[in-house]
DOTI-849003 format. One record per residue (C-alpha): residue number from 1; residue in one letter; x, y, z. Coordinates in nm, 4 decimals, padded with zeros to 6 digits. Example, Ala and Ser with C-alpha at 12.3 -4.5 7.8 and 13.67 -1.06 7.14 Angstrom:
pt resi->1, resn->A, xx->01.2300, yy->-00.4500, zz->00.7800
pt resi->2, resn->S, xx->01.3670, yy->-00.1060, zz->00.7140
This chain:
pt resi->1, resn->M, xx->00.0193, yy->00.0007, zz->-00.0210
pt resi->2, resn->K, xx->00.1142, yy->00.3425, zz->-00.0999
pt resi->3, resn->T, xx->00.0839, yy->00.6389, zz->00.1247
pt resi->4, resn->F, xx->00.0201, yy->00.9925, zz->00.0077
pt resi->5, resn->D, xx->00.0645, yy->01.3112, zz->00.2039
pt resi->6, resn->I, xx->-00.1427, yy->01.5639, zz->00.0571
pt resi->7, resn->K, xx->-00.1609, yy->01.8229, zz->00.3455
pt resi->8, resn->S, xx->00.1932, yy->01.8476, zz->00.4787
pt resi->9, resn->D, xx->00.2641, yy->02.1780, zz->00.2997
pt resi->10, resn->M, xx->-00.0656, yy->02.3384, zz->00.4121
pt resi->11, resn->P, xx->-00.2094, yy->02.3718, zz->00.0555
pt resi->12, resn->T, xx->-00.5808, yy->02.4932, zz->00.0303
pt resi->13, resn->A, xx->-00.8571, yy->02.2678, zz->-00.0074
pt resi->14, resn->A, xx->-00.8626, yy->02.3190, zz->-00.3946
pt resi->15, resn->E, xx->-00.4831, yy->02.2323, zz->-00.4134
pt resi->16, resn->A, xx->-00.5393, yy->01.9218, zz->-00.2198
pt resi->17, resn->G, xx->-00.8358, yy->01.8139, zz->-00.4237
pt resi->18, resn->T, xx->-00.6275, yy->01.8611, zz->-00.7303
pt resi->19, resn->R, xx->-00.3366, yy->01.6253, zz->-00.5610
pt resi->20, resn->L, xx->-00.6182, yy->01.3715, zz->-00.4727
pt resi->21, resn->A, xx->-00.7467, yy->01.3496, zz->-00.8229
pt resi->22, resn->N, xx->-00.3893, yy->01.2946, zz->-00.9832
pt resi->23, resn->I, xx->-00.3004, yy->01.0717, zz->-00.7109
pt resi->24, resn->I, xx->-00.6117, yy->00.8456, zz->-00.8119
pt resi->25, resn->R, xx->-00.5797, yy->00.8698, zz->-01.1706
pt resi->26, resn->N, xx->-00.2062, yy->00.7933, zz->-01.1694
pt resi->27, resn->S, xx->-00.2306, yy->00.5002, zz->-00.9263
pt resi->28, resn->N, xx->-00.5323, yy->00.3415, zz->-01.0167
pt resi->29, resn->G, xx->-00.4955, yy->-00.0134, zz->-01.1306
pt resi->30, resn->K, xx->-00.1388, yy->-00.0258, zz->-00.9618
pt resi->31, resn->D, xx->-00.2254, yy->-00.0365, zz->-00.5876
pt resi->32, resn->K, xx->-00.5442, yy->-00.2066, zz->-00.4522
pt resi->33, resn->V, xx->-00.5280, yy->00.0326, zz->-00.1693
pt resi->34, resn->I, xx->-00.3762, yy->00.3755, zz->-00.1256
pt resi->35, resn->K, xx->-00.3532, yy->00.5608, zz->00.2158
pt resi->36, resn->I, xx->-00.4379, yy->00.9416, zz->00.1915
pt resi->37, resn->I, xx->-00.2930, yy->01.1586, zz->00.4743
pt resi->38, resn->H, xx->-00.5222, yy->01.4816, zz->00.4728
pt resi->39, resn->G, xx->-00.5166, yy->01.5686, zz->00.8445
pt resi->40, resn->Y, xx->-00.8255, yy->01.6479, zz->01.0608
pt resi->41, resn->G, xx->-00.8014, yy->01.9947, zz->01.1053
pt resi->42, resn->S, xx->-00.5944, yy->02.2339, zz->01.3333
pt resi->43, resn->T, xx->-00.9312, yy->02.2628, zz->01.5679
pt resi->44, resn->G, xx->-00.9483, yy->01.8904, zz->01.5932
pt resi->45, resn->V, xx->-01.3049, yy->01.8761, zz->01.4456
pt resi->46, resn->G, xx->-01.2169, yy->01.8056, zz->01.1025
pt resi->47, resn->G, xx->-01.0643, yy->02.0720, zz->00.8279
pt resi->48, resn->S, xx->-01.1518, yy->02.1751, zz->00.5058
pt resi->49, resn->I, xx->-00.8929, yy->01.9417, zz->00.3125
pt resi->50, resn->K, xx->-01.0655, yy->01.5951, zz->00.5147
pt resi->51, resn->K, xx->-01.4128, yy->01.7276, zz->00.4198
pt resi->52, resn->S, xx->-01.3543, yy->01.7871, zz->00.0396
pt resi->53, resn->V, xx->-01.1481, yy->01.4613, zz->00.0362
pt resi->54, resn->H, xx->-01.4350, yy->01.2664, zz->00.1872
pt resi->55, resn->A, xx->-01.6603, yy->01.4581, zz->-00.0554
pt resi->56, resn->S, xx->-01.4614, yy->01.3793, zz->-00.3652
pt resi->57, resn->L, xx->-01.4138, yy->01.0177, zz->-00.2528
pt resi->58, resn->R, xx->-01.8128, yy->00.9703, zz->-00.2114
pt resi->59, resn->N, xx->-01.8549, yy->01.1069, zz->-00.5799
pt resi->60, resn->R, xx->-01.5686, yy->00.8609, zz->-00.7134
pt resi->61, resn->V, xx->-01.7601, yy->00.5723, zz->-00.5520
pt resi->62, resn->R, xx->-02.0936, yy->00.6869, zz->-00.7076
pt resi->63, resn->S, xx->-01.9357, yy->00.7310, zz->-01.0463
pt resi->64, resn->G, xx->-01.7404, yy->00.3693, zz->-01.0005
pt resi->65, resn->E, xx->-01.4202, yy->00.5303, zz->-01.0270
pt resi->66, resn->I, xx->-01.3238, yy->00.3822, zz->-00.7086
pt resi->67, resn->K, xx->-01.4556, yy->00.0884, zz->-00.5111
pt resi->68, resn->A, xx->-01.4923, yy->00.2328, zz->-00.1710
pt resi->69, resn->Y, xx->-01.3043, yy->00.4483, zz->00.0901
pt resi->70, resn->I, xx->-01.2660, yy->00.4064, zz->00.4628
pt resi->71, resn->P, xx->-01.2138, yy->00.7075, zz->00.6745
pt resi->72, resn->G, xx->-00.9714, yy->00.6367, zz->00.9861
pt resi->73, resn->E, xx->-01.2419, yy->00.7497, zz->01.2317
pt resi->74, resn->A, xx->-01.4798, yy->00.4920, zz->01.0874
pt resi->75, resn->F, xx->-01.2756, yy->00.2421, zz->01.3148
pt resi->76, resn->S, xx->-01.4060, yy->00.4301, zz->01.6300
pt resi->77, resn->Q, xx->-01.7339, yy->00.5713, zz->01.5814
pt resi->78, resn->P, xx->-02.0366, yy->00.4120, zz->01.3730
pt resi->79, resn->M, xx->-02.0393, yy->00.6073, zz->01.0333
pt resi->80, resn->G, xx->-02.1872, yy->00.3168, zz->00.8158
pt resi->81, resn->F, xx->-01.8557, yy->00.1929, zz->00.6957
pt resi->82, resn->D, xx->-01.8657, yy->-00.1461, zz->00.8805
pt resi->83, resn->E, xx->-01.9459, yy->-00.3572, zz->00.6002
pt resi->84, resn->V, xx->-01.6893, yy->-00.1664, zz->00.3796
pt resi->85, resn->I, xx->-01.4378, yy->-00.2455, zz->00.6466
pt resi->86, resn->Q, xx->-01.5241, yy->-00.5790, zz->00.7147
pt resi->87, resn->T, xx->-01.4898, yy->-00.6515, zz->00.3080
pt resi->88, resn->Y, xx->-01.1810, yy->-00.5145, zz->00.2718
pt resi->89, resn->S, xx->-00.9754, yy->-00.5308, zz->00.6160
pt resi->90, resn->S, xx->-00.7476, yy->-00.8163, zz->00.4445
pt resi->91, resn->L, xx->-00.6101, yy->-00.5413, zz->00.2579
pt resi->92, resn->I, xx->-00.5328, yy->-00.2765, zz->00.4904
pt resi->93, resn->K, xx->-00.4775, yy->-00.4684, zz->00.8306
pt resi->94, resn->S, xx->-00.1155, yy->-00.4551, zz->00.7781
pt resi->95, resn->D, xx->-00.0882, yy->-00.0822, zz->00.8135
pt resi->96, resn->V, xx->00.0195, yy->00.0723, zz->01.1024
pt resi->97, resn->D, xx->-00.2844, yy->00.2826, zz->01.1184
pt resi->98, resn->Y, xx->-00.5254, yy->-00.0055, zz->01.0896
pt resi->99, resn->R, xx->-00.7913, yy->00.0285, zz->01.3666
pt resi->100, resn->K, xx->-00.5905, yy->00.3306, zz->01.5319
pt resi->101, resn->M, xx->-00.9026, yy->00.5551, zz->01.4717
pt resi->102, resn->N, xx->-00.6798, yy->00.8304, zz->01.2993
pt resi->103, resn->D, xx->-00.8994, yy->01.0950, zz->01.1843
pt resi->104, resn->G, xx->-00.6328, yy->01.2216, zz->00.9514
pt resi->105, resn->I, xx->-00.6192, yy->00.9532, zz->00.7079
pt resi->106, resn->T, xx->-00.8408, yy->00.7670, zz->00.4878
pt resi->107, resn->F, xx->-00.7789, yy->00.4279, zz->00.2904
pt resi->108, resn->V, xx->-00.8927, yy->00.4363, zz->-00.0842
pt resi->109, resn->I, xx->-00.9837, yy->00.1142, zz->-00.2214
pt resi->110, resn->Q, xx->-00.9223, yy->00.1060, zz->-00.5924
pt resi->111, resn->K, xx->-01.0700, yy->-00.0859, zz->-00.9041
């Protein structure tokens, strides 16, 4: 699994969205799962990058561009991702952030 940090240099949400799109476009088919580090916002309640990443990934699931995604916080609170976690746990369970409830990451399951 490859990891991509789209927030380390503090981009705008739009810049981070462009990075996410490029990452998915360039890695689709190469890796079953990619991990996106987007941060969780300086207030600890979810920043604009995290929100835009999740919105983008929801749209990509609907359009069939990716299979699924799992927000890090889905391991600690009911968010409707239980079936997705169960289905794809074999692909992510070796990652250091698996089940750590890390609000600043999201796993993307590709086609």
